[in-house]
N, C-alpha and C positions, 0 to 999 in steps of 0.2 A: 702406338706404343711408345715411339723413341721420346715423345713428349713426357709420359709417364715416367719414363726411366731416367730421363734428364732430371725432373723433380725429384725422385727417389735418392738419385745420387748427390744432387745439391745439398737435400737435408741431412742425408748421412755426412757429407763434408763438414758442413756447418755445426753438427751435433755429434762431431766423430768421438768424442770421450765418452759419451752416453752410449752411442751404439757399440764402442769397444767393450765398454762395461756390461751391456747388456747379453753381448756373445759369450764374454767371459764366464759372467754369471750364468748362463746357460749350460756351458760346458761344464762348470763346477757341479751344477746340479745334477746334470746326467751322470757324471762320474759316482756322485754319492748315491744317486739311485741305482745305477747299476750295480753298484759294490753292495749296498744293502739289500737289495733284491734277492741275493744269491742265484740269478738266473744263470743257467748254464746250456749251452748248446748240445745236442747229442746227434748221434748217427743213425737213430733208429726212423725209419721211414717207411711208409707204406704206399701202394698204389692201389687204391679202392677199384673194386670192380674186377680184378685181374683173379684167375684161379689159385695162384700163389698167395694172394692176400686171403682169399676164401679158406684155403688149406690152414694158413697160420692162425685164423680167427677160429676155425674148427678145432685145431689141435689145442690152443690155448683153453676151449671152453670144455673140452671132453677130454683130452690128455696133455695136460700142462707139461708133464715131465718130457714129452716129445716135442713140445714148442719151442724148447731154448735152442742155445747155440750150440754147435757141433764141431768138434776138432776131429780129422783123420790124422792119424799117426800113421805114416809111411815108413814100412820097415824095408832095408833092402841089405843084401849080402853080395860080395864080389868074389871071382876067382871061383873056387871049388866048394866054397862054403854055401850051405843051405840054411833057409829059415828053421827046417825040420830037424837040424842038428840037435843032438841032446843039449849041448852047452847054450845054444842059441834058445832052444825051448825052454830052457830053466830061467834063463835072462829075461827072456819076453813075458814068462809067466810072474815073475817077480815084479816087473814093470806094471803088468795088469792088476795085481795085488794092490800095488800102491796107488795106481789110479783111483782103483774103487773107494779107496778111503780119504781122498781128498774132498772136503766140504764144497758142496755146491754141485757135486758130479753125480748125476742119478743112474746113470746105466754106461757100463764099458763093455764095448764089444770085443771079445776075445778072438783072433783071427783063427785061432786052431778049433775053436766052438762054431763060428760062424762060416767056417771053411772059405774066409776071404785070402786064400794063397795062392799066388800064381801057378799055372802050370809048370815053370820050370823051377818053383820052389824057393826062389831067390828074391822074393817080394811078397809082402802082406799087408794088410790094413787092417788098423785097431782104430775102433771109432770110442770117441768119449762124448757122451751127452751131458749138457750142461742143464741146470734148471732155470737159468736166466736167459734172458735176450742176449746176442752176441755183443751188443755195446754196454752190456749191464755186468758182463761177468769182470770180476775184479783182476787187478794184476797179481794178486797173491795167489789167486787160483793157478794163474799161466806159470807163475815161477812154482807152483807146487807141482804142475806138469812136467817143466824142465827137468825138477829134481827126480821125479819118478821114472823118466825115460835112462836115466843114468845107467842103470843094471846093463840096459841092452847095447848101450853106446860102449861101455866099457868091455862087453863080449865082443865089439867088432861089427857090431849091427849099425848100418847107416840110418840115421833118424830124421825124417822130414816131416814137416807139417803142412796141413791144408784146410779147408772146411770153411764154415761160416766165421768161425772164432778160433783163434790159435794164438801162442806165443809169438808176439810181435808183428801181429796182425794190423793194428791201428797205428797209423803214422801220425804223431803229434804235429798239431798245425804251428808253423813258426812263422814271424812276422818279419824273419831276416830278409827274405827276397825282397819285401816292401821296403825295407829300409835301405837296402843296398839301391833300389831303384830311385830312391828319393836323393841318396848322395850323387848318383850318376846324373840325374836330373839337374842338380844344382850346379854341376860342374858344366854341364851343357849351356844351362842359362846364364852361368858366369861368363864361358867364352863367347856366349852370342850377345848378353847385354854390355858387358864388360864393367857390370856393376854389381857389388855385393847385395845391396838393397833391393835392387831390380831382379836379383836372381834368388833373392830370398822371400820376396813378397808372395808369389805364386805358391811357393812350399809351405809358408805359414798359412796361406788361405786354405790349402787343401788338408793340412793336419788339424785346424780346428774343426772343418765339417767333418772330418773321419771321427774325431773323439766325440763329437756329438752324437753322429750316428751309431757308432759302435757300442757306445754305453747304452743308447736307447733301446737297441736291439738285445742288449744283454738285459736289461730291467724287464724287456717284453719276454724274453725267454723264461722268466719265473712263471708266467701264466700261459704262455703258447710254445707248443713244439716248434722248435727252430732247428734246422739242421746246422752243423758246424760249417758245412761248404756256404751257408748264407752269408756268415760273417766275413769270408774269404772273397767272396765275389763283391760285397760290398766295399772292402775295402781297397781293392783293386780298382772299381769303377768311381769310388769317391775320390782317390787320388788323382786319377787320370783326367777326371773330369775337373775337379777342384784346380789343378795346375793348368789344363788347357783352357778353361774358361777366364782364369786369371789372367793368362797372357793375351787373350784376344784384347782385354780392356788396357792392360798395361803397356802392350804394343801401341795402340792408338794414342794412349796419353803420352807416351815417350815422344812420339811423332808431333804431338802438338805443343810439348814443351820445347822441342827443337825450331818451332817456328816463333818463339819468343811470347807464346801464350802464358798467362799466369795460371798457376796451379788451381786456383779458384774456379777458372773458366775451363780450364783442360779436363778436369775429372769428370765433371757432369757432361761435358760433350763426348768424351770416350765413352761413357757408359750409354748416352743417349743413341750413338752411333754402334759401336761395336756389340753393345748391350742387348741389341735386337737379336745378332747372330747367335748370342749366348743363349738366351732365351728360346729360340726357336731350336737350338741344337739340345738343350736340356728337355725341352716338352717332348721332342721326339724320341729322345733315350728313354724317358719316364713311360711314354705309352707304350715302346717296344717291351720294355721289361715287365710293365703290368701284363701284357699280351702274353705271359706265360701262364697266366691263371686260366686262359681257355683250355689249355691242355688236360684240366680236371685233376691234376695230380698235386696234393696238398704240399709235398716239400718243396716242388719247383713254385708253386704259387708264393709262398712264404720267402722262397729265395729271390724270387723276381721283385716282390714288394720291398724286400728288404734293400736290393741293389738300387731300387727306384728311390727309396727314401735317402740314400746316400747321395744321389745325384740332385734331389731337390735340395737337400741341405747345401750341397757343393754350389749349386745356382743362387740359392739366396745369400750364402756368404760372399759369392763374387759381387752380388749386386747391391750389398749393405757394408760388410765388414770391408772390403778391398777398397771401396772409396775413401772410407774412414782413415784405413792405413797409408792410402797415398796421401790423403791430408797430412798425417805425421810425417811421412817421409820427405815430402816438398821436392825440392828440385835434386835431392840426392838420386833417385831414379834415373836420371839423364846424366850423372857424372860417369864418364868412362875410365876406365883403368889402363894404365901404361902397360902394356905386354907386347912380346914379340908378335904375338896374333895380331896385334893392332898397331902397326909401326906409325909413326908421325905423332903430332900433338893431338889429344884428345878433343880439342877446340876446333882445329882444322878439320878433324874427320866429322864432327857434327854438323859445322858450317857447309861442309862440301856435300852432305847428305840432304841439305836444305836447298842449297842456291844451284850446285850442279848434281842434282840426281841421276844424270846419264851417265856419270863416272862412278857410280857406286859399284859395289862388287855383284849385287843382284842385277844391274842393268847389263854389265858386262857378260855376265853369264846368260842373260836372257838373248842379247846380241849373237852370243855362240851358238846358242841352240836353234835360232832362226836361220842363222847363216849355214849351218850345217844339220840342218833338220832331218834329211832322209838318212845319212850314217847314225846320227842319235837316235832316230826313231827305230832303226834295225837293231842298234846295240841294246836300247832299251828293252825291246820284244825278246832277244835272245836272254837278256840279264832275267827278265821275268819268267822265261821258260827254265832257266837254271835253278832259280830259286823255287820254281814248282815242281821241279822234277822229284823231291821226295814223294808227292801226292800220289806218284803212279805206284806207289809200294805201300800204299795205304791199305790196311785190311780192317773193313767194316764188320762190326758185330761187338756184341757183349763181351766185357772183358774177363778173361779167365787166367788160368794158371800160365797158360801158354804166352800171355802177352806180357808176363811180369818178366824182368832179367834174369839171366841164370845164376846170378848171385842170390836171387831170393828163393827162401825154403820152399815156398809155394810152387814155385817154377820147377825146382827139382823134384819135388813131389808129385808134379803134374808128369814129368818126364819119365819117373820111374813108374807110375802106373801106366804110362801109355805105352811104354816098352815092354813091360811084363804082362799087363792084363789085354792089350791090344786097344784099337781104337773104340771110342765110345765109351769105354770104363769111367771118364773123367767127367761124363755128364749123364750120371743116373738121375732118375726121376722117382720122387716119394710119392706113392699112390697110397691115398686114404679113402678107406671104405667106410661109410657111416651108415647108421641104421642096422647094424649087424647084431644079430641075437646068438648066432652059432659060428663059431670059428670055421667051421666045414664050408659056410658058404662064401669064405674068400679063396677057398681051393679053385674054383672054375674060372674066377677073374685071373688069379696067378697063372693058369695054365694058359688062358687066353693071351694074356701079355706076352708071355715066352715064346707063343708062335708068331709075334710080331716080325717084320721082315727085319727091322732095326734092332732087335734084341739080339743077345748071344748066348744062347741056350749052353753053349760049351763051357762058359765061365762057371765058376762056382756061385751059387746063389744069385743069378741074373736078376730076379725080382724079389724086390723088398715090399713088404706089404704091411699097413698098420691100419686096424679095424678099431672101431669105438662101437661102444653099446650106447646107442642113443634111442629112446622110446619116443621122443619128440621131434623127429626130423621134420623140419618146416618145409623142405622141398623134398620129397621122396623120390622124385624123379631123377633129381640129381644128386647120386649117391657117390660118385667117383669124382675125386677132384686131385690134382697133382700139381706138384712144383718141383723144381729143381733141388737136390739137396743141396749143393754148393756150386 
């Protein structure tokens, strides 16, 4: 492999203008294609084969109005005030009327009719059912919901939101963390290498790969369903691998230059040696990401393939574009900056690293570790234990309102429901009965569910049932399906 990588790098170096032009042309083509395709990622995803997905499919086919997103509006009073006070009842009634008038809302559950009022009378739950899937509910609808609850808020009732979709539930994806990370990486590389060009090439290498991958994924999103998290994972892995792989080759190239090797000889040798590690690392990561397809969950498969594509592009960029850029940079990648962190003449520092390697900072640190190996080992283990200490407080399980910060409206809604309705009320199940011709057939099922040990019959309406009229049930034996409401 080293021989082939050597030849590839030598060709890329000799034809660096062509290689640079091809990568720039590919990046521009991907940008144009991604922009013109109109592709957008989304947050709608399913897990085939689960009962929850079966319920969603059944409701979409038989009761489309019940298959959309849902908002739970949690109402609470404080002090001696009650939800059932005349003033609060009037303001909540006005709120319900306004909610029912919102376009896209197919049903609103009035807490006074559904009896979803806590035994203390200080909390109630109103439900808003949308005709669209949670991710498809427009912001204008959520703005209308905020306006509709103002009468209740003005009367002193606390209003919080929960459910599969509610105002402010979608957090916009931002690339600010990645930008900050690149700036920090550049500063670290600048301190480490002491040269602007050497610090900037790995960043530029990663950016080119990310642009090509991200625009390609965006274009593909116009014909394939791609989750929004896929692009986030692709960006993170593309940046990290792009910078990391470039550093392997760049570091070896700089060492070659310090031994007075020419640029034409150093670049192919660096790729032929360090490039083998880059290829091995890249293929390992790609195989691991493609392994997500084994789970059989579509959105995880797409996420893994998108991230694997980002790593593959970063690998190709490091093996072809980077040698070309190193050819343009020449000896500038080995020039040191004069800075307080590197006292002395830059030429003397470089000469010492080659002629007297035992006096370098790395050699000094290695001798210190070897001499004081037992204290260093004990201190290292203690430091690892300290860093790993938060893992002892890790709570495993599916995220819910309780995992949100106290500043989040879903967390406040969760706490109000748990305090006023009791444990378990935050985790109801939606039971769907198919192939029903008479509503009376649902009554025995509801009574049986109410007698389960985990049900709470003392609460108002502990069991909610949806039944559908279906004369062509494909699997009559499987008539009851269930999924979490939120």
